[in-house]
GUTIRO-231708 format. One line per 5 residues: number of its first residue (from 1); for each residue x, y, z of C-alpha. Coordinates in pm, whole numbers. Example, Ala and Ser with C-alpha at 12.3 -4.5 7.8 and 13.67 -1.06 7.14 Angstrom:
<rs>
1> 1230:-450:780; 1367:-106:714
</rs>
This chain:
<rs>
1> 2069:1982:-4445; 1838:1695:-4529; 2133:1461:-4552; 2262:1536:-4203; 1909:1521:-4065
6> 1858:1179:-4220; 2175:1053:-4056; 2035:1168:-3722; 1711:988:-3793; 1899:665:-3852
11> 1992:669:-3484; 1655:718:-3324; 1507:368:-3331; 1726:108:-3160; 1701:-267:-3193
16> 1794:-420:-2859; 2000:-734:-2853; 1851:-939:-2572; 2017:-1211:-2374; 1772:-1492:-2440
21> 1399:-1468:-2500; 1289:-1292:-2181; 1122:-954:-2207; 1364:-761:-1990; 1599:-469:-2022
26> 1955:-584:-1971; 2182:-435:-2237; 2209:-103:-2414; 2037:-112:-2754; 2235:-85:-3071
31> 2164:222:-3285; 2029:123:-3623; 1713:184:-3817; 1454:-92:-3802; 1203:37:-4052
36> 1166:-298:-4222; 1035:-649:-4170; 1223:-708:-3846; 927:-830:-3639; 844:-1189:-3723
41> 742:-1333:-3385; 693:-1243:-3019; 1067:-1261:-2945; 1166:-1015:-3218; 872:-791:-3126
46> 990:-782:-2763; 1339:-692:-2884; 1217:-390:-3077; 971:-287:-2804; 1254:-289:-2553
51> 1430:-44:-2781; 1135:192:-2749; 1148:161:-2370; 1514:254:-2383; 1413:573:-2562
56> 1153:637:-2292; 1421:608:-2021; 1662:812:-2240; 1931:546:-2221; 2272:643:-2352
61> 2632:643:-2229; 2810:885:-2001; 3132:1069:-2085; 3328:757:-1997; 3129:534:-2229
66> 2938:365:-1945; 2573:282:-2024; 2360:529:-1827; 2012:674:-1809; 1987:1036:-1917
71> 1637:1081:-1772; 1791:1341:-1543; 1874:1581:-1826; 1530:1591:-1985; 1295:1542:-1688
76> 1477:1637:-1368; 1707:1932:-1429; 1563:2120:-1728; 1205:2151:-1591; 1323:2237:-1240
81> 1557:2504:-1373; 1264:2651:-1564; 1048:2641:-1250; 1322:2824:-1060; 1402:2551:-807
86> 1737:2429:-943; 2010:2625:-1116; 2308:2556:-1339; 2502:2855:-1472; 2582:2673:-1795
91> 2227:2582:-1906; 2213:2822:-2206; 1937:3063:-2109; 1713:2835:-1904; 1782:3020:-1580
96> 1667:3359:-1708; 1453:3260:-2010; 1693:3390:-2272; 1705:3058:-2456; 1680:3065:-2835
101> 1654:2817:-3125; 2025:2729:-3096; 2012:2632:-2729; 2133:2288:-2626; 1848:2232:-2382
106> 1569:2290:-2634; 1745:2069:-2890; 1788:1791:-2633; 1428:1802:-2517; 1301:1803:-2876
111> 1532:1518:-2975; 1412:1311:-2680; 1045:1350:-2770; 1076:1274:-3138; 1325:992:-3086
116> 1066:825:-2865; 777:896:-3102; 974:777:-3403; 1080:460:-3225; 719:389:-3125
121> 600:452:-3481; 857:212:-3622; 756:-54:-3372; 382:-14:-3433; 430:-19:-3810
126> 624:-345:-3799; 404:-506:-3535; 81:-459:-3729; 144:-710:-4015; 308:-971:-3791
131> 88:-1283:-3788; 300:-1517:-3580; 214:-1355:-3244; -64:-1464:-3009; -349:-1211:-3022
136> -341:-1121:-2652; 35:-1064:-2659; 10:-857:-2975; -271:-648:-2825; -66:-572:-2515
141> 245:-486:-2718; 40:-252:-2934; -94:-87:-2618; 260:-42:-2484; 375:115:-2809
146> 83:356:-2811; 138:452:-2448; 502:532:-2523; 407:735:-2830; 147:925:-2628
151> 406:999:-2359; 648:1141:-2615; 384:1349:-2792; 244:1482:-2464; 589:1593:-2349
156> 647:1766:-2682; 309:1940:-2667; 369:2059:-2310; 703:2215:-2400; 665:2332:-2760
161> 291:2370:-2828; 42:2627:-2706; -126:2351:-2508; -337:2584:-2296; -519:2716:-2605
166> -729:2445:-2770; -793:2675:-3067; -426:2744:-3139; -264:2628:-3460; 65:2585:-3274
171> 47:2222:-3173; 321:1968:-3239; 447:1808:-3558; 220:1508:-3532; 422:1228:-3686
176> 241:896:-3723; 488:719:-3952; 853:631:-3923; 1047:931:-4052; 1253:903:-4371
181> 1386:1149:-4627; 1052:1157:-4806; 840:1272:-4513; 1072:1492:-4305; 900:1812:-4412
186> 572:1828:-4228; 376:2121:-4083; 261:2151:-3725; -80:2014:-3634; -323:2222:-3429
191> -339:2193:-3052; -677:2021:-3080; -543:1767:-3329; -244:1706:-3103; -463:1638:-2801
196> -697:1416:-3003; -406:1198:-3118; -255:1171:-2770; -586:1080:-2607; -666:826:-2880
201> -333:655:-2809; -397:660:-2435; -746:514:-2473; -599:231:-2680; -328:182:-2418
206> -582:169:-2135; -782:-93:-2326; -481:-319:-2381; -240:-278:-2089; -230:-516:-1791
211> -295:-416:-1431; 67:-511:-1361; 334:-568:-1620; 620:-816:-1590; 853:-544:-1460
216> 803:-204:-1299; 983:-34:-1586; 714:-149:-1832; 382:34:-1867; 62:-75:-1695
221> -299:39:-1721; -271:266:-1416; 14:477:-1552; -181:514:-1878; -480:641:-1679
226> -255:875:-1481; -97:1011:-1798; -444:1068:-1943; -542:1257:-1627; -226:1467:-1661
231> -308:1545:-2023; -670:1637:-1953; -575:1853:-1656; -363:2066:-1887; -621:2076:-2167
236> -890:2189:-1921; -1186:2183:-2160; -1550:2090:-2099; -1569:1783:-1880; -1191:1739:-1855
241> -1170:1821:-1485; -1455:1581:-1407; -1273:1308:-1601; -950:1382:-1414; -1136:1337:-1085
246> -1287:1009:-1207; -957:870:-1341; -758:957:-1032; -1032:823:-804; -1012:493:-991
251> -633:483:-952; -640:570:-582; -916:326:-491; -861:34:-728; -493:7:-808
256> -259:-181:-578; -28:120:-545; -18:297:-209; 134:619:-81; 464:555:93
261> 443:598:471; 707:872:453; 791:1018:113; 1158:1041:205; 1178:662:226
266> 1107:626:-148; 1426:807:-238; 1656:718:52; 1547:370:161; 1311:170:-61
271> 1358:293:-416; 1163:80:-662; 1048:-146:-378; 813:128:-261; 447:53:-329
276> 401:414:-438; 622:385:-747; 393:317:-1043; 662:305:-1313; 1039:326:-1293
281> 1324:404:-1527; 1570:123:-1458; 1934:232:-1421; 2218:21:-1555; 2419:-189:-1304
286> 2739:18:-1303; 2622:368:-1384; 2689:668:-1159; 2648:966:-1392; 2353:1115:-1202
291> 2537:1084:-870; 2843:1253:-1016; 2643:1544:-1154; 2439:1608:-840; 2700:1522:-576
296> 3056:1506:-711; 3043:1809:-941; 2735:1980:-788; 2634:2093:-1134; 2272:2145:-1028
301> 2201:2309:-694; 1898:2432:-506; 1805:2797:-551; 1697:3058:-293; 1343:3005:-427
306> 1363:2638:-330; 1490:2738:13; 1200:2980:60; 945:2732:-74; 1072:2470:173
311> 1047:2700:479; 895:2503:770; 868:2198:545; 970:1856:682; 1149:1786:354
316> 1389:2071:423; 1651:1844:580; 1678:1589:300; 1585:1747:-35; 1901:1957:-28
321> 2190:2025:209; 2417:2332:236; 2775:2240:142; 3071:2479:151; 3337:2436:-116
326> 3632:2679:-133; 3446:2927:83; 3124:2919:-122; 2813:2759:28; 2565:2598:-211
331> 2260:2378:-168; 2359:2029:-284; 2053:1853:-429; 2027:1542:-211; 1678:1415:-292
336> 1825:1088:-420; 2137:1084:-202; 2129:947:154; 2502:969:219; 2721:1228:385
341> 2699:1555:191; 3040:1671:312; 3230:1348:243; 3041:1203:-50; 3027:836:-143
346> 2810:667:-405; 2476:530:-278; 2276:278:-487; 1948:473:-498; 2119:794:-611
351> 2083:694:-978; 1716:590:-968; 1448:770:-1172; 1073:781:-1107; 853:871:-1407
356> 523:798:-1225; 430:801:-855; 86:773:-695; 118:1113:-525; 46:1275:-861
361> -304:1123:-868; -391:1280:-532; -263:1622:-633; -426:1618:-977; -757:1529:-816
366> -728:1807:-558; -645:2063:-825; -922:1942:-1059; -1179:1981:-780; -1059:2335:-715
371> -1063:2432:-1083; -1408:2282:-1139; -1558:2502:-869; -1660:2208:-653; -1671:2171:-276
376> -1313:2211:-155; -1354:1967:136; -1254:1652:-59; -974:1846:-230; -839:1950:109
381> -854:1589:224; -639:1476:-69; -388:1757:-29; -355:1693:345; -309:1322:278
386> -9:1396:56; 131:1645:305; 92:1395:589; 311:1148:403; 564:1426:351
391> 579:1467:730; 335:1752:802; 120:1744:1114; -33:2095:1100; -270:2205:823
396> -398:2546:925; -319:2707:590; -501:2436:395; -805:2441:622; -821:2820:613
401> -815:2848:233; -1166:2881:91; -1131:3002:-267; -1056:2773:-560; -791:3009:-696
406> -599:3029:-369; -631:2655:-313; -487:2583:-657; -178:2781:-557; -136:2556:-252
411> -163:2243:-468; 87:2381:-719; 331:2465:-440; 300:2113:-300; 347:1964:-649
416> 662:2169:-698; 809:2061:-364; 707:1698:-402; 835:1653:-757; 1130:1891:-776
421> 1407:1733:-982; 1200:1425:-1065; 970:1409:-1368; 891:1762:-1484; 569:1805:-1289
426> 694:2113:-1103; 724:2321:-1422; 403:2179:-1568; 203:2258:-1254; 343:2610:-1223
431> 229:2692:-1576; -133:2603:-1492; -150:2914:-1276; -258:3249:-1430; 36:3434:-1587
436> 16:3719:-1334; 45:3465:-1051; 340:3291:-1218; 514:3630:-1236; 488:3692:-860
441> 820:3713:-667; 766:3373:-502; 744:3205:-843; 905:3329:-1167; 911:3711:-1203
446> 1181:3655:-1467; 901:3555:-1706; 805:3874:-1888; 549:3728:-2128; 367:3408:-2221
451> 641:3345:-2479; 869:3214:-2205; 619:2945:-2103; 719:2744:-2412; 1053:2647:-2561
456> 1147:2751:-2914; 1160:2486:-3185; 1530:2403:-3226; 1744:2500:-3523; 1793:2134:-3619
461> 1421:2097:-3694; 1366:2435:-3857; 1665:2397:-4087; 1551:2055:-4208; 1175:2108:-4207
466> 1079:2427:-4388; 709:2360:-4324; 740:2386:-3946; 651:2727:-3801; 848:2866:-3508
471> 665:2952:-3187; 547:3314:-3165; 802:3539:-2999; 1103:3339:-3120; 1310:3392:-3432
476> 1303:3125:-3700; 1651:3206:-3830
</rs>
């Protein structure tokens, strides 16, 4: 098993072949290991760093061999199926939480996280001894690598680790070196150790990233602060909520990003030109895989829970549209598609992906205020601001909610509606509610125990790494 696992590892750190010396994504990276002295100057460092960004965007090819982003599979559909808002009958147990170690979805999510972490580790290892790079450029590149590693580790912790229990031993496999046959077998770190490593990377990223990078698909200091706020919100220890409030306040007041006048316009009109988009995942020029899956094949459709959640919501008429095919009516997911749902035709923005938007900062701040027991007035202001941009004009429910627990439910519901099929925030927000609330009919009564709040470690890891423990409630073999 080690042999086949090593072959897989050889594919996880790409070396991009750039057209010229510019730091820009323009071709699909080649798949080969770069755990060697491949970084000798700023140009070669940019080449390898671009490879890590490709892992972040989950770049690959579609079934026709066309270069395409696969962000959709790991951050749009899987989390929203788990949250109950999208459905696909073929997603091996995600719909009803019967997934096991052999499931495709858990293997894909795991592979994404560790491919990104491994790529970042290889880059950071090779960047460190390079002497022929200007200090400021090297510092920024190091910050970008650490941000990308933190992103991968955070996503792994949120899906495979008991991240809500700081005292749990079930954190992630905290890999800090490029993986080879000598260090494959490694035990899981604790949840505390996992958080400490992620936050250390984010603090280094915040210290070294620019206010604006050369392109929107590269990291900047504000997305690092937002990711740190996301991480601390889910850790929820000590002064974490206060820090979330401080970080998001800084982003809202001091960054140049602004909420889009109407949220719909981000997805249907402006795309990456919107001032709300803090970081993008740049699609390839000729790709259409995401359009084909959502529109042509309707592989992922809105559920009755999404319909109920969207009752009296201004987003009802554009997030999904009922379409009848061979006598069966289904809710086509049209969040990214501005065309005719009955006579479909490719639209340019239908393949875009949005890892970070400013709306998240407002909602995290509102929820942190509620969970910290503070005055709900400023939290209500932030929630109503987000809802206003979604098209709401009446806020009686928000104004009439006076307990922190009930207000958190409102924020979670807004987060789910705002980020459905986008970047995984719907499933992450839902799991911050108490288990008994999650199990209510309006959310996920299919969840019978806390076991279902995490994915099982996949067979590929357990078979190769005998030191890794399976999550409680799942079989190792």
